[in-house]
RONUKE-456248 format. One record per residue (C-alpha): residue in three letters; chain; x negated, y, z. Coordinates in nm, 3 decimals, always signed. Last residue first. Layout:
<nodes>
NODE lumdo zanu      c1      c2      c3
NODE   ALA    A       X       Y       Z
...
</nodes>
This chain:
<nodes>
NODE lumdo zanu      c1      c2      c3
NODE   ARG    A  -3.929 +17.797 -16.392
NODE   THR    A  -4.153 +18.105 -16.377
NODE   LYS    A  -4.359 +18.024 -16.686
NODE   LYS    A  -4.050 +17.954 -16.897
NODE   LYS    A  -3.904 +18.289 -16.793
NODE   LEU    A  -4.213 +18.477 -16.908
NODE   LYS    A  -4.219 +18.299 -17.244
NODE   ARG    A  -3.851 +18.387 -17.303
NODE   TYR    A  -3.910 +18.753 -17.214
NODE   ALA    A  -4.205 +18.769 -17.453
NODE   GLY    A  -3.984 +18.638 -17.733
NODE   PRO    A  -3.699 +18.878 -17.652
NODE   ASN    A  -3.936 +19.179 -17.647
NODE   LEU    A  -3.988 +19.320 -17.299
NODE   GLN    A  -3.876 +19.626 -17.097
NODE   TYR    A  -3.547 +19.448 -17.003
NODE   ILE    A  -3.289 +19.713 -17.101
NODE   GLU    A  -3.468 +19.919 -17.365
NODE   ARG    A  -3.664 +19.621 -17.487
NODE   PHE    A  -3.338 +19.435 -17.559
NODE   LEU    A  -3.190 +19.733 -17.744
NODE   LYS    A  -3.499 +19.776 -17.964
NODE   TYR    A  -3.520 +19.404 -18.039
NODE   PHE    A  -3.152 +19.401 -18.138
NODE   HIS    A  -3.204 +19.699 -18.371
NODE   THR    A  -3.488 +19.516 -18.543
NODE   LYS    A  -3.273 +19.202 -18.576
NODE   ASN    A  -2.989 +19.388 -18.750
NODE   GLN    A  -2.688 +19.158 -18.771
NODE   LEU    A  -2.552 +19.196 -18.419
NODE   GLY    A  -2.245 +19.007 -18.296
NODE   ILE    A  -2.383 +18.816 -17.998
NODE   ALA    A  -2.435 +18.497 -18.199
NODE   ARG    A  -2.609 +18.687 -18.479
NODE   CYS    A  -2.890 +18.801 -18.249
NODE   ILE    A  -2.908 +18.457 -18.093
NODE   GLU    A  -2.969 +18.311 -18.439
NODE   GLU    A  -3.250 +18.559 -18.504
NODE   ILE    A  -3.404 +18.480 -18.165
NODE   PRO    A  -3.424 +18.111 -18.255
NODE   LEU    A  -3.223 +17.888 -18.019
NODE   ASP    A  -3.435 +17.719 -17.752
NODE   THR    A  -3.168 +17.754 -17.485
NODE   SER    A  -3.121 +17.868 -17.122
NODE   GLU    A  -3.330 +18.184 -17.088
NODE   ILE    A  -3.284 +18.321 -17.442
NODE   LEU    A  -2.915 +18.231 -17.439
NODE   PHE    A  -2.862 +18.410 -17.104
NODE   ARG    A  -3.056 +18.715 -17.223
NODE   ALA    A  -2.843 +18.730 -17.536
NODE   ARG    A  -2.527 +18.734 -17.324
NODE   LYS    A  -2.665 +19.027 -17.122
NODE   ILE    A  -2.764 +19.198 -17.447
NODE   ARG    A  -2.409 +19.169 -17.576
NODE   GLU    A  -2.255 +19.297 -17.252
NODE   GLU    A  -2.495 +19.593 -17.241
NODE   THR    A  -2.416 +19.682 -17.603
NODE   VAL    A  -2.040 +19.667 -17.543
NODE   LEU    A  -2.070 +19.900 -17.243
NODE   ARG    A  -2.293 +20.139 -17.437
NODE   LEU    A  -2.052 +20.150 -17.731
NODE   PHE    A  -1.760 +20.238 -17.505
NODE   ASN    A  -1.934 +20.533 -17.342
NODE   LYS    A  -2.093 +20.534 -16.999
NODE   GLY    A  -2.022 +20.711 -16.667
NODE   THR    A  -1.806 +20.414 -16.574
NODE   LYS    A  -1.473 +20.561 -16.462
NODE   ASP    A  -1.477 +20.899 -16.637
NODE   LYS    A  -1.649 +20.778 -16.953
NODE   ILE    A  -1.420 +20.478 -16.993
NODE   ILE    A  -1.106 +20.678 -16.917
NODE   GLU    A  -1.202 +20.951 -17.164
NODE   SER    A  -1.280 +20.701 -17.440
NODE   LEU    A  -0.952 +20.521 -17.369
NODE   TYR    A  -0.759 +20.847 -17.406
NODE   ASN    A  -0.935 +20.932 -17.733
NODE   THR    A  -0.876 +20.581 -17.873
NODE   SER    A  -0.504 +20.616 -17.807
NODE   TYR    A  -0.337 +20.370 -17.572
NODE   SER    A  -0.138 +20.057 -17.656
NODE   LEU    A  -0.374 +19.819 -17.473
NODE   HIS    A  -0.439 +19.582 -17.766
NODE   ASN    A  -0.408 +19.847 -18.034
NODE   SER    A  -0.656 +20.076 -17.857
NODE   LEU    A  -0.895 +19.786 -17.795
NODE   LYS    A  -0.899 +19.709 -18.165
NODE   GLU    A  -0.964 +20.076 -18.241
NODE   LEU    A  -1.245 +20.088 -17.982
NODE   THR    A  -1.405 +19.788 -18.147
NODE   ILE    A  -1.457 +19.429 -18.029
NODE   SER    A  -1.641 +19.184 -18.254
NODE   GLN    A  -1.899 +18.995 -18.049
NODE   TYR    A  -1.801 +19.137 -17.708
NODE   ASP    A  -1.454 +18.979 -17.718
NODE   THR    A  -1.432 +18.816 -17.373
NODE   GLU    A  -1.643 +19.058 -17.166
NODE   ILE    A  -1.535 +19.362 -17.366
NODE   SER    A  -1.169 +19.274 -17.311
NODE   LYS    A  -1.226 +19.222 -16.939
NODE   LEU    A  -1.402 +19.558 -16.913
NODE   ILE    A  -1.112 +19.734 -17.086
NODE   GLU    A  -0.855 +19.559 -16.867
NODE   ILE    A  -1.055 +19.669 -16.561
NODE   VAL    A  -1.059 +20.025 -16.698
NODE   ILE    A  -0.681 +20.024 -16.732
NODE   LYS    A  -0.625 +19.911 -16.373
NODE   ASN    A  -0.856 +20.187 -16.250
NODE   ALA    A  -0.654 +20.446 -16.441
NODE   SER    A  -0.335 +20.326 -16.272
NODE   ASN    A  -0.505 +20.338 -15.930
NODE   GLU    A  -0.611 +20.696 -15.989
NODE   LYS    A  -0.257 +20.807 -16.067
NODE   GLN    A  -0.095 +20.608 -15.786
NODE   THR    A  -0.328 +20.750 -15.522
NODE   THR    A  -0.535 +20.554 -15.272
NODE   ASP    A  -0.631 +20.553 -14.904
NODE   LEU    A  -0.821 +20.255 -14.766
NODE   SER    A  -0.725 +20.012 -14.491
NODE   TYR    A  -0.839 +19.676 -14.353
NODE   THR    A  -0.681 +19.361 -14.208
NODE   THR    A  -0.795 +19.019 -14.329
NODE   ASN    A  -0.615 +18.718 -14.474
NODE   GLY    A  -0.562 +18.757 -14.846
NODE   VAL    A  -0.812 +19.024 -14.944
NODE   LEU    A  -1.088 +18.902 -14.711
NODE   GLU    A  -1.030 +18.540 -14.813
NODE   MET    A  -1.048 +18.634 -15.181
NODE   PHE    A  -1.359 +18.838 -15.105
NODE   LEU    A  -1.535 +18.541 -14.947
NODE   ILE    A  -1.429 +18.306 -15.226
NODE   THR    A  -1.582 +18.543 -15.481
NODE   LEU    A  -1.904 +18.561 -15.281
NODE   TYR    A  -1.910 +18.184 -15.238
NODE   TYR    A  -1.897 +18.147 -15.615
NODE   SER    A  -2.193 +18.382 -15.659
NODE   LEU    A  -2.377 +18.202 -15.378
NODE   ILE    A  -2.349 +17.877 -15.574
NODE   GLU    A  -2.516 +18.040 -15.875
NODE   ASN    A  -2.789 +18.187 -15.656
NODE   SER    A  -2.849 +17.854 -15.480
NODE   PHE    A  -2.875 +17.652 -15.803
NODE   THR    A  -3.098 +17.404 -15.615
NODE   SER    A  -3.116 +17.489 -15.247
NODE   ALA    A  -3.365 +17.749 -15.126
NODE   THR    A  -3.308 +17.672 -14.756
NODE   PHE    A  -3.258 +18.042 -14.676
NODE   TYR    A  -2.997 +18.117 -14.939
NODE   LYS    A  -2.785 +17.804 -14.924
NODE   ASN    A  -2.772 +17.796 -14.544
NODE   LEU    A  -2.691 +18.167 -14.521
NODE   MET    A  -2.409 +18.131 -14.773
NODE   GLN    A  -2.268 +17.831 -14.584
NODE   VAL    A  -2.280 +18.030 -14.260
NODE   MET    A  -2.095 +18.318 -14.426
NODE   ILE    A  -1.823 +18.091 -14.560
NODE   SER    A  -1.768 +17.934 -14.218
NODE   LYS    A  -1.759 +18.277 -14.050
NODE   ILE    A  -1.495 +18.396 -14.296
NODE   ASP    A  -1.295 +18.076 -14.246
NODE   VAL    A  -1.283 +18.136 -13.870
NODE   ASN    A  -1.085 +18.458 -13.919
NODE   GLN    A  -1.045 +18.616 -13.575
NODE   SER    A  -1.335 +18.863 -13.615
NODE   SER    A  -1.224 +18.958 -13.966
NODE   GLU    A  -1.146 +19.327 -13.918
NODE   PHE    A  -1.281 +19.422 -14.261
NODE   ILE    A  -1.460 +19.757 -14.242
NODE   ILE    A  -1.441 +19.946 -14.571
NODE   SER    A  -1.684 +20.204 -14.709
NODE   GLN    A  -1.694 +20.500 -14.947
NODE   GLY    A  -1.979 +20.655 -15.143
NODE   LYS    A  -1.769 +20.743 -15.447
NODE   SER    A  -1.996 +20.576 -15.698
NODE   LYS    A  -1.916 +20.527 -16.063
NODE   GLU    A  -2.063 +20.184 -16.134
NODE   SER    A  -1.748 +20.057 -16.311
NODE   VAL    A  -1.759 +19.736 -16.108
NODE   THR    A  -1.808 +19.917 -15.777
NODE   ARG    A  -1.537 +20.165 -15.868
NODE   VAL    A  -1.300 +19.878 -15.937
NODE   LEU    A  -1.367 +19.742 -15.589
NODE   PHE    A  -1.238 +20.047 -15.405
NODE   GLN    A  -0.926 +20.092 -15.616
NODE   PHE    A  -0.848 +19.721 -15.593
NODE   LEU    A  -0.884 +19.732 -15.216
NODE   SER    A  -0.613 +19.994 -15.199
NODE   SER    A  -0.395 +19.839 -15.472
NODE   ASP    A  -0.336 +19.518 -15.280
NODE   GLN    A  -0.171 +19.212 -15.430
NODE   THR    A  -0.100 +19.309 -15.790
NODE   HIS    A  -0.432 +19.491 -15.824
NODE   VAL    A  -0.619 +19.197 -15.669
NODE   GLN    A  -0.514 +18.998 -15.975
NODE   SER    A  -0.728 +19.223 -16.196
NODE   LEU    A  -1.024 +19.151 -15.969
NODE   TRP    A  -0.985 +18.776 -16.008
NODE   ASN    A  -0.994 +18.805 -16.386
NODE   LEU    A  -1.287 +19.047 -16.361
NODE   ASP    A  -1.505 +18.815 -16.152
NODE   PHE    A  -1.719 +19.033 -15.930
NODE   LYS    A  -2.083 +18.922 -15.938
NODE   THR    A  -2.155 +19.187 -16.203
NODE   GLN    A  -2.135 +19.444 -15.922
NODE   PRO    A  -2.485 +19.335 -15.819
NODE   PHE    A  -2.537 +19.196 -15.469
NODE   ILE    A  -2.690 +19.296 -15.139
NODE   ILE    A  -2.606 +19.101 -14.825
NODE   ASN    A  -2.737 +19.224 -14.489
NODE   ILE    A  -2.679 +19.010 -14.178
NODE   LEU    A  -2.662 +19.158 -13.829
NODE   ILE    A  -2.750 +18.947 -13.524
NODE   ASP    A  -2.709 +19.121 -13.187
NODE   GLU    A  -2.813 +18.911 -12.886
NODE   ASN    A  -3.150 +19.082 -12.830
NODE   GLY    A  -3.010 +19.428 -12.886
NODE   LEU    A  -2.972 +19.617 -13.211
NODE   ALA    A  -3.103 +19.972 -13.241
NODE   GLU    A  -2.855 +20.212 -13.400
NODE   ILE    A  -2.792 +20.181 -13.773
NODE   SER    A  -2.795 +20.470 -14.019
NODE   HIS    A  -2.562 +20.520 -14.311
NODE   THR    A  -2.513 +20.696 -14.644
NODE   SER    A  -2.287 +20.551 -14.911
NODE   GLY    A  -2.404 +20.616 -15.267
NODE   HIS    A  -2.293 +20.284 -15.409
NODE   ASP    A  -2.011 +20.143 -15.193
NODE   LEU    A  -2.060 +19.991 -14.849
NODE   LEU    A  -1.864 +19.686 -14.734
NODE   LEU    A  -1.868 +19.629 -14.357
NODE   LEU    A  -1.778 +19.285 -14.227
NODE   GLU    A  -1.647 +19.179 -13.887
NODE   GLY    A  -1.723 +18.854 -13.700
NODE   GLU    A  -1.881 +19.025 -13.400
NODE   ASN    A  -1.795 +19.394 -13.391
NODE   LEU    A  -1.903 +19.677 -13.621
NODE   MET    A  -1.856 +20.014 -13.451
NODE   LYS    A  -1.836 +20.332 -13.656
NODE   GLN    A  -1.956 +20.689 -13.608
NODE   THR    A  -1.878 +20.920 -13.901
NODE   GLY    A  -2.136 +21.119 -14.101
NODE   ASN    A  -2.116 +20.909 -14.418
NODE   ILE    A  -2.149 +20.598 -14.202
NODE   ILE    A  -2.309 +20.634 -13.859
NODE   GLN    A  -2.354 +20.281 -13.732
NODE   HIS    A  -2.314 +20.113 -13.394
NODE   CYS    A  -2.371 +19.737 -13.373
NODE   LYS    A  -2.206 +19.430 -13.223
NODE   GLY    A  -2.286 +19.082 -13.096
NODE   LYS    A  -2.319 +18.785 -13.330
NODE   LEU    A  -2.276 +18.727 -13.703
NODE   MET    A  -2.199 +19.094 -13.770
NODE   TYR    A  -2.185 +19.094 -14.150
NODE   ASN    A  -2.309 +19.399 -14.342
NODE   LEU    A  -2.223 +19.390 -14.713
NODE   GLU    A  -2.406 +19.616 -14.955
NODE   LEU    A  -2.326 +19.736 -15.306
NODE   PHE    A  -2.608 +19.904 -15.496
NODE   GLN    A  -2.786 +20.236 -15.550
NODE   HIS    A  -2.865 +20.294 -15.184
NODE   THR    A  -2.848 +20.550 -14.904
NODE   HIS    A  -3.055 +20.606 -14.593
NODE   GLU    A  -3.036 +20.726 -14.236
NODE   PRO    A  -3.303 +20.571 -14.016
NODE   TYR    A  -3.283 +20.218 -13.869
NODE   LYS    A  -3.290 +20.247 -13.490
NODE   ALA    A  -3.524 +20.000 -13.322
NODE   PHE    A  -3.483 +19.673 -13.125
NODE   ARG    A  -3.359 +19.431 -13.395
NODE   ASN    A  -3.452 +19.366 -13.759
NODE   HIS    A  -3.156 +19.322 -13.993
NODE   LYS    A  -3.154 +18.967 -14.128
NODE   SER    A  -3.173 +18.930 -14.504
NODE   ILE    A  -2.971 +18.830 -14.811
NODE   TYR    A  -3.030 +18.928 -15.176
NODE   ILE    A  -2.801 +18.808 -15.459
NODE   ARG    A  -2.972 +18.785 -15.798
NODE   ASP    A  -2.927 +18.988 -16.116
NODE   ASN    A  -3.285 +18.922 -16.225
NODE   LYS    A  -3.419 +19.161 -15.961
NODE   LEU    A  -3.142 +19.313 -15.755
NODE   PHE    A  -3.330 +19.434 -15.448
NODE   TYR    A  -3.629 +19.596 -15.617
NODE   GLN    A  -3.472 +19.767 -15.917
NODE   ASP    A  -3.161 +19.841 -15.708
NODE   THR    A  -3.342 +20.113 -15.516
NODE   LEU    A  -3.318 +20.205 -15.147
NODE   ILE    A  -3.290 +20.583 -15.115
NODE   MET    A  -3.444 +20.768 -14.819
NODE   LYS    A  -3.329 +21.130 -14.803
NODE   GLY    A  -3.580 +21.416 -14.779
NODE   ASN    A  -3.460 +21.582 -15.098
NODE   THR    A  -3.519 +21.252 -15.279
NODE   TYR    A  -3.734 +20.988 -15.110
NODE   GLN    A  -3.798 +20.649 -15.268
NODE   PHE    A  -3.740 +20.286 -15.180
NODE   SER    A  -3.825 +19.928 -15.278
NODE   GLU    A  -4.154 +20.010 -15.451
NODE   LYS    A  -4.313 +20.104 -15.119
NODE   PRO    A  -4.269 +19.753 -14.977
NODE   LEU    A  -4.001 +19.687 -14.713
NODE   ASP    A  -4.037 +19.615 -14.341
NODE   MET    A  -4.049 +19.978 -14.228
NODE   ILE    A  -4.126 +19.990 -13.856
NODE   PHE    A  -3.889 +20.178 -13.625
NODE   ASP    A  -4.023 +20.264 -13.281
NODE   GLY    A  -3.880 +20.095 -12.970
NODE   THR    A  -4.240 +20.025 -12.865
NODE   THR    A  -4.240 +19.666 -12.737
NODE   ARG    A  -3.924 +19.538 -12.902
NODE   GLN    A  -4.022 +19.718 -13.224
NODE   LYS    A  -4.355 +19.535 -13.227
NODE   MET    A  -4.203 +19.191 -13.167
NODE   GLU    A  -3.922 +19.267 -13.411
NODE   ILE    A  -4.179 +19.343 -13.682
NODE   SER    A  -4.362 +19.013 -13.628
NODE   ASN    A  -4.042 +18.804 -13.636
NODE   TYR    A  -3.851 +18.723 -13.318
NODE   ASN    A  -3.654 +18.398 -13.325
NODE   TYR    A  -3.274 +18.416 -13.362
NODE   LEU    A  -3.214 +18.452 -13.734
NODE   TYR    A  -3.508 +18.259 -13.878
NODE   GLN    A  -3.475 +17.979 -13.622
NODE   TYR    A  -3.104 +17.940 -13.697
NODE   VAL    A  -3.168 +17.933 -14.071
NODE   ILE    A  -3.428 +17.657 -14.042
NODE   GLU    A  -3.196 +17.462 -13.809
NODE   HIS    A  -2.911 +17.468 -14.062
NODE   MET    A  -2.589 +17.617 -13.924
</nodes>
């Protein structure tokens, strides 16, 4: 482990010093990172997942973290020691070397960590899951597939999985590499972390014990929605619901129902989001004229493109490009 990372993890920060003295929880996040709904603290994806980036932090020791929920996926990795959590009303123990994966909408609280307990939080957008890899998970383990497909489709069930990975030395090696890349601000660190994340889950699927209930009917529908998302990802420029229907040999009505049920969105919205995501990449990484980018993603109406882009990123494409150039 890099020395900078070691010092960050094991030395007391200012909040830990106060919590160690008083035992009282101190919020270490800005006000814009959370909100309260019906008395429940909700951590928001707008703060943690800015620009589609992976977020990693150390959990502060010496005070109980209050019950909360979140709008994103979260991994807890117990680098050292152990911790008690109450997850969706059930007490759980996370031991050294184990990982906890929390779905959108999961509720949990964390008991106070001791001096030798180091818990790592990893927050990442569901877009970091590679769909080709995820479809292969279906053939290897349908239980994990069912869980992960919900994270990709954004329809939360609020479930969790504890991976009993304490004896898997490769998991620890991957985690240390991720920590080194993140906290030393290496070049292309976020891109490298995305690959590490996929490798991490492949190792968890292939060589780690866990369990999750599933049903054949629901798992079949999940497999279909992954194929739909893959088709949109590869054919976003010209795909139609009719074309998708012919490709998958299901009626358009059935596919519409599956899409709405599993993602909470309609087919057109999914295609639009994929197109605008591709446009954002071209705007950030090239000097292509906006009109040319508009055509490249399969849209002919420039005014409509501007409206869609503003709706998702709150800026016109040109203003977005200028902003990104300033922050490079």
